[in-house]
C-alpha positions, 0 to 999 in steps of 0.5 A, spaced: 218 884 873 216 879 876 220 881 881 216 888 881 209 886 880 211 880 887 212 886 891 207 891 890 210 895 884 205 895 878 210 895 871 206 893 864 211 891 859 212 897 853 214 901 861 219 896 861 221 895 855 223 904 855 225 904 861 231 898 859 232 903 852 234 908 856 238 904 861 242 900 855 240 895 857 238 889 855 235 882 856 239 876 856 237 871 850 236 863 851 241 860 848 240 854 843 240 846 844 247 844 840 244 838 836 243 831 837 251 828 837 254 826 830 255 819 830 263 818 828 264 814 820 272 811 822 268 809 829 266 801 829 259 800 832 259 797 840 258 789 839 250 786 839 250 783 845 243 782 844 244 778 838 237 780 836 234 775 840 228 780 844 225 774 846 225 772 854 224 766 859 222 771 866 222 777 867 228 783 869 233 778 864 234 783 858 232 791 859 234 794 851 233 802 851 233 808 845 237 812 848 243 815 847 244 821 851 241 823 857 240 829 862 246 826 869 245 828 875 250 835 874 245 838 868 250 835 864 249 831 859 252 824 858 253 819 853 251 812 854 
């Protein structure tokens, strides 16, 4: 519909719906996002390298985050 509007055609939502229905055309639906990663109950936790001591004597000595998943350049999720 946007492409037709950009080309100078005036279209209205109901007309598009009717024409799609007549042509038995259905639009694509966005997929639901998958939930977060489920913890493996049998897995052992990672070693605590910080030992829960967050005091540092100079800048850029200790960096901490709570992100477990992030998007990479190829738009897929990767665990950290």
